[in-house]
N, C-alpha and C positions, 0 to 999 in steps of 0.2 A: 437386661433393657435395653428396649428399641432404641437403635440410633439412628440420626441422619447426618450425613454429611454432604458437603457443598464443593462442587469444582467451579472456582472461581477464577478471573482475568489474571494471569501470570502479569509479572513485572518484570521485561529484559529491558535493562540499561535505567539509567538515571532520569533521561527526557523520555521516557516512554509514560504517554498517559492514557489510552486507547489501544483498542484492537478491535479490528474487523474479522468476525467468524466467514471462514473461508470453505472448512467443511469439517461435517462431523464423522469422523473415522471409525465410530462404533454405535450400538443402535442401543434403545431403551430394552432392556432386559438383559444384557450383556453382563458378562462377568469381568470386572476391571481390575488388575493386578497393579501392585506397584510400578511405577516408570513406564505403564503402557502409551502407545500414543493414541489419543483420545479424539485430537482435534487440531486443523490446521486454521492457523489464524496470521490474520496478513495486520501488521501494524504499519508504520510508517514510510517503509521501503523495502521491507520482505516480508515472507511469508516463515514464519514458526509452525513446531509443531509443538503444539501444547501435550506433556506429560502428567500424568497424573501422578501426584503424592499421599495417595490415599486409595486403598482397596474396598472393592464392594460391588456392588451393583448397580448398576444405572438405571434408578428408577424414571427420570424426568430429563429429558433437555428443554431446560429454558430457553436459553438463546437459538437464536435459528440462524440459519447461511444468509449473509448479508446483513447482521444486525451489526453496529458498533457501540461498544460496551466501554466506560471506564475501566481504568487498575481495580482490581479487586469485585468487580462487579460477579451476580451468578451466572455461572452456564448451565451447570447441569446439579443435580441432586443424586448422591447416591443413597442406598438404604437399603435394611435388611427387606425379605417379603414377607414376613409379617407387619410391615408398619403401614397403615392404611393409608389411602389415596387422603382421606380429608387431613392426616397430620403433615403430610407433605403439603399438600394445598398450604395450609397456615403456616407452614414454615418458609414457603415459598415468599408469603402475602407479609408476611414480617421480618425478613430478611432485609436489614439494613448494612450498607457499605460502609465497612471500617477504615475512614479516611487516610488513617497508618500504616493499612494493610502493605504490606511489601508483594502479593501476589502468591502467599500463602493460602490452600483453602482452608475455611474455617468449618469449625465441627458444632453440633451442637446435639442437644440430649431433648429430645422431643418430649419428656416428662417434666422435667425440670425448666426447661425454657423459660421464660421471663417475655410474656408478650411484649413485641418493640411500643414505646409513646408513640402515640398518633402523631403525625406532620404536622409542622407550624402552620399555618395559615397562607405564607407565602411561597409555601413548596404544595407543589403537586401531588397528590396520592399516591398508593400504591397502583398500578393499573394492572388489570386482570390479565392474567397469562392466557394469552389465545393463540393457538398454534397460526403456522406460516402456512402459504401454500404448498412446502414442501410435507409439512407434517398431514393436513385434510386431506391433500391428495391421493394418501396412501390409504384413508380410510374406502370402504365398499360405494360403488357408484351410486347415485340414487337412482330407485325404481323407475324405469321406463325413459332413462336417460338414452339419447340415441347413438347410435354405435360411434366409434373410430372410424373414420373413412377410411375406405380401401388403400386408397393413394399413401396413408402414412404407414401399411404394413409391409409392404415388400420392401427385399433389400436383402443384401449381402448381410454377413457376418458383422455384428457392432458391436462387438466387444472390445475393440478397441478404440473405439468414439469416446473422447472427454467429455465425461459427465459426471454431476453430484450423484451421489448415494441414491437420495433420495431418488433425481430425474431417471435414474434407471432403473429402480423399482417400479417408479409409476408406468413407465414404457413398457415395463414386461408384465405386470397385469391387465395393461390396456390392450399389447401386442403390438407397440407400437416399433418401427425399426428406427434407431437412433440416427440413420444416414439421411432421414426425411427432415432431421427436423436443424435449424440453425441455430447454432449457438451464441448466446449475447456476453459470457463469462470471459474471465482472463484465459487471452490463449484457445478463444472459440469454445469455452467449456459450455455446455448445455445443464440447462436450471428447468426445473419445476415448470415455470414460467413461461420457459420457451417452447416445451412440451405443449401447454395449455393456448398461447397463442398459435403453434402449427395445426393443433383441431381447429380453431376457431377459424382461420385461415382456409383450410381444407373443408368448410363448411361444416363441420361438427357443433358439438358442444360440448362445453368442459362442466360437469357435474358439480351442483351446488354445493358450497363448501358449508358445513355443520359448525355453529361456534361450540367450544370445549366446552364440555359440564363440570361443575366446580360444587365442592360440598358446599353445608350453609356455616360452614364455616369461615370460608373465604370474605376476607372484608371487601362490603362493598363500594363501589364508588360513590363520593359525595355529591348531593345532586346540585348543591351550589357550587359552582364554576366560574365565579364571577373575579374569584383573587388569582386566577390561574394568568399568569403573563402569557397576552396573544395580542397579535395584531387587530386592530379593528375591521379587517377582512374578513379575518380567520374566524373573528368574534361570531359574524355575521352568517358566515357559512356555516357555522356549526350550528346555530339557531335554527337554521333553516332546514338544514340536512340532519335536526335530532340529535347532533353529537356531544356526549359532555366533554367540556375541556380538559378534563380529568382523565382520559382517556388518549390523549394525542401527546404524541411521543416529541417534543418541542425541539425542532433542529434551527429555529431563527437565530439573528442575532439577539445576544444578551439572554440567552435561552428562553426566548420567546415562542409559543406555538403561532407558527405562518399557514398559511391556506393550503399549502402540499402537507402538513401534518394531518387538517382537518379530512383530507379526502383521504388520506392513507388509513385513518382511524376508520372513517366510514366504510371503504374497502374490506378492512379487516373484521369490525362488527358484524356486516352486513351480507359480506362475500361477495360482492359487487362493487364496480366504482362508483364514486360518488356522479348521481345524476345532472347532467347538464343545467345550470339555470334558465329559465324560460328567459329569454331575450324580450327586451323591451323593444318599441316600435322604433324603427331606424330607420334615418331618415336616408342615410349612404352606409356605404358597406364600410365597415370600420377595417380601420388599419392593421393588420397582422399584430400579435405582440410578439416581443422580441423572445426566445428559448429560456428558460431558466435552467442551466444544468448544473446538480449539484458536485462541489470539489470533492475528490476521493481524499481519502484520509493522507494517502502520500503528495498530492497536489496543495493539502492545506500546508503541510510541513517544510515543505520546500515554499512556499511562498513565507513559512512567518521567518524562519532560518534567512533567510536571501534578505527580507526587508528590515529583520534585526541587523543584518552584516553591513546594510547601504547605510542603516542609520547609525551604527556606531561606530565601525572603523572608518577614520579615515583615509578613503583610496585614493594611490595615484596610480599612473600608467607610464610606463617604458618601452617604448618598443623598436625592434630592430629587423632589419632584411636578412636573411641567413640564404648563400645559396647551396643548392642541393646537387648538384652534379655529381660530386664526387661520393655523397653517398650513395644515389640512386643507382650508380655504378656498384658498391659495394652491396647493395641490394639483389642488383642482377646476379651478381656470382654467387650469393650465398645459395638463391634459390632454384639457379640453375644446376649446381654443384650436392643440392639438397631438397627436392621440389616439395619436400614433407615441412620443410620448415615454414613454407608460406609466409615469410619476413613482409612485413608492412612498414609503412614510413612512422605512424604510431610508436611500431614498436622501438624503430630507432629513437625517436624523441624522448621515450620513456627512459631508454638508458642512456641518451645524453643527457637528459636532466638529473637523472641519478646521481652521474660522478659527476656533473657540475655542483650538486648538493652536498656534496660529499669532500670537493676541494673549498666549496666556501659554506660552512655549517651556519653563517651567521642568516643564510636565507630558509634553513631544515629546523623552522621554530615553530611552536605554538605560543601563542599570548594567553597567559590566565588573567581576566579579568578583575577575579576578586582578589587575586593577592598582586596585583599589577606584577607579576614576573614571568619569565619566558622558560619553556623546556628547549633545549638545544637535543637534537637525536642525532648520536651516531649512524644509523643507515637510513636509506632515503625508502621511505614507505610510500609509494605515491598512489593517488587516487588519481581513477582516471574515468572522466564523466562518460556514461553511455547512455541514450536515449533509448525510451522503453515506452509502450504505448501509453502509460499512467502518469510518465512524466521522467522523470531521469536518478539517476542511480550511479554511486560513484566505487565500483571496487577496489581491492587494491592493490596492486603487486609490489606486496613487503621485501624489503631487503634489496631492490631492485638493482643495487649496485654490485650486490655481489653477484649476481645471473647473467648468463650469457644473451646474445641475443636470441637465438633460437629457445631459450627457456623464458625468457620474456614472451616472445611470441607464442608459445605454446598456453602458458598461464594466462593472456589476453583473451586468447580465442576461449578459453574454458568458463571464464570469468564474464564474458561477455555473454555467450550461450546461456548461461545458468541465471544471468540478470534478466535476459528477455522472458525465462521462463519461470521467474519468480522465484530459485528455490537456492538463491543464496543466503548464507547462515550469516547470522548476525554480526559474527565478529570478521565476517570478510570486507564489511563497510563501514567499520565503524574505526575513527581512527585515522591514520592516512596522517604523514608528514609535510604533503607538497600536493596540490592539483592540477591535473592536467584537462584543458577541455578543445578538444580539436574538432573543428567544422570544418576545415579542408574538402573533405567528399563533398560539400555543398556548393562549390564553386565561390566559397566568402574569401574576399581579400584581405579584409583584416576587420577584427572586433575585440570587446574587452570584455573579462570574466569578472564573475562578484568573487570576492573572497569568501572560499566556507571555512566559518570560526570551528575552531581555537585555531587554526592553520591562519599564516599569514601572509602566504602570498599563492598566487596561481596562473597559469602560464595560459594563455589562449593561441591554439595554433590556426591559422588562416592557411589556406587551398597553394598548393604550388602552381607557379606559372611560370610560361618563359617571357622574360622582359628583356629590354636592352639596357646592358652594363656597359661600362667603362672603365678596359684594363690598360695601363699605361700612355693611355693618351686614344686608346684604339679601341672602337665600339666591336661590342659582342653579342649574340645572345647567350643568356645564362637562364636557367632554372633556379628561381626565387621566391620564397616564402617568407612572411613577414609573419613574427610572433612578437606577442605582447601580453607583459608581466604586469598584472595587477598586485599590489604589496601594501599591506600595511605599516603606514607612516609613523606609528608609534613604536615600532621595532626594526623597522627596516630601513635604513635612508635611502636618499636617490641615486649615491655611488655607490653602494652597495647592491642594490637592484641593475645597475650599469654595468658592474663588474661582474657578478652573474650571468648576464647577458652576452658577456664577451668571453666569459667561458664557455659557454652554451654553442656560441658561433663555431667557438676555434673546434668543438668537440665534431659538430655536424659537418663543419666544413674539412676537417680532416678526420674520416670518421675511424681510418688506421688506427687512430689513438683509445677509441672505445675497444679494441682486442688485445690491446696491448697489457 
């Protein structure tokens, strides 16, 4: 009996709701074994590898690079060779996300499967599977299409250029050297769209994309789209362009179709961008509209978490000045004795904070809102904020109180490098008992940080600068750094926060204590 198996978006962690397809690692027609890596998927903060929990032949890549899909959504279809394309199309059309799914792939018998009930009037009907630019670009070019400009063909070996699999296949077919294409993806990764843009810029012409052909069993899109939630602007534009709102993927607020969704659907359906509307008679030059920039999944996660933190947690802050002359002297000695150590001030702060947390475990806690209880940790797992192009990520130096300064420095370099490359594992950014945010390298004199729940405190570290201080009535110059501790007043009282900063000041102003 012929069978069809579905590959779906897995669920990593309790808070994961969606994932973005970064890159397919297999092609249609490939044989997949249990546990094979099939896709790179970006979640809120890291890129994970999707591993197959079933075996078979990949017959259809349903999701395309750049698609953001909810947990349990359909990514691809495995089926035996004798299964007809029409059966696969019918399976894709009738696929319904199981809201209770935990990420395991669904399996269906194409002979015994019961057709899915029609969607309610308030929900969009299933949208016809249309290949993305990456998929359509791999088809043979239209007859008579102009050749690729010679300026894009010359260059050195481009096997080491960072590019998606579809982009590399298209470049090889068209004879394009990837050194001549500017990447717009993460870490300058080249996509199919980048290659098409380079061809157009060089004076060439991108072959027209042909819409996918589907069997008669595929469910047609309902003609009446009046029940689809959409903005008035989007509805008018859809009528002008002849786009059915059921064919649009809603990305607006409250699940509504917006103008951008209509334009994207028009480009997919016709293979060309939406034509510009004919301008009305204008007496004066119109003012330029602000650019609308969609937020990435990471940016949306940061926004929602920090907004919830600011609204729910009663923040208060305690600040203190710390003299760094002795610590800077110790740092110079260590780096001079072992140049490979490359110890930074941040590494020293991590060690000092970890030792202070062990001395005062009242600050080394999580607060559970559901049970209104605290979790107190024995070791100090320090989350250190690292800025990356898409936002902010907090890799964890685990049990930092048990590590030496040079060990912390080595871990920090490794974590920061992999954070910027997007290769951190989920367990390396989830958890942590305390956070540090350091903006000292930007010359910031003082700032406040927002607590990262369920943690109960975060330390904001400003820049070190020379200031005039008074010792025993005598003025002198010292290197001083201001730190600000943000605390959750539900679990940490002001006196406890002040005592913690006193301990931190002691370790940093007498750094030999960190070596004892």
